[in-house]
C-alpha positions in Angstrom: 3.2 20.5 -2.8 1.6 17.0 -2.9 2.5 14.5 -0.2 1.8 10.8 -0.3 1.6 8.5 2.7 1.6 4.7 2.3 0.6 2.1 4.9 2.0 -1.1 3.2 0.5 -4.5 3.4 -2.5 -6.4 2.0 -4.9 -4.3 4.1 -2.9 -1.1 3.9 -3.8 2.2 2.3 -2.5 5.3 0.4 -3.3 8.9 0.9 -2.5 12.0 -1.1 -2.7 15.5 0.5 -2.0 18.9 -0.9 -3.8 18.6 -4.3 -7.2 19.9 -5.1 -8.8 17.6 -2.5 -7.5 14.8 -0.3 -7.5 11.3 -1.8 -7.5 8.1 0.4 -7.6 4.6 -1.1 -6.7 1.0 -0.2 -3.5 -0.4 -1.5 -4.4 -2.2 -4.7 -4.4 -6.0 -4.4 -4.7 -8.8 -7.0 -5.8 -12.4 -6.2 -4.3 -15.3 -8.0 -5.0 -19.0 -7.8 -1.7 -20.9 -7.0 -1.6 -24.6 -6.3 -5.4 -24.6 -5.8 -5.3 -21.8 -3.2 -6.2 -18.2 -3.6 -3.3 -15.9 -2.8 -3.3 -12.1 -2.5 -0.5 -10.0 -3.7 0.0 -6.2 -3.8 -0.5 -4.8 -7.3 2.7 -2.9 -7.8 1.8 -1.8 -11.3 -1.3 -0.1 -10.0 0.7 1.6 -7.3 3.2 3.0 -9.8 0.4 4.2 -12.1 -1.3 6.0 -9.2 2.0 7.6 -8.1 2.6 8.7 -11.8 -0.9 10.1 -12.0 -0.7 12.2 -8.8 3.0 13.1 -9.1 3.7 13.6 -5.3 6.6 15.7 -4.2 7.3 13.5 -1.2 6.3 9.9 -0.4 6.4 8.5 3.2 6.1 4.8 3.8 5.3 3.4 7.3 8.1 1.3 8.8 6.8 -2.2 9.5 8.0 -4.1 12.6 6.6 -6.9 14.8 4.8 -6.1 18.0 5.5 -8.2 21.1 3.7 -11.5 20.9 2.9 -11.1 17.2 4.4 -13.5 14.7 6.9 -12.3 12.1 5.0 -13.7 9.1 1.7 -12.1 10.1 3.5 -8.8 10.7 4.8 -8.6 7.1 1.6 -9.4 5.3 
């Protein structure tokens, strides 16, 4: 049984356990220039390809929520 855990966000990560050996990686991010500014976005195509390659039996995604004193927009990046 292969299990995948995902910490979402621009600085998040993915881990696969139960295969031949554990695999940990950062969530893939692409940078685009929009209106003269560099913006980072999660690369969903790469995430889907990675999930297709490893074929996990279960995927768990961390629930995001703001902490006291933390702004909502910074929480969901």
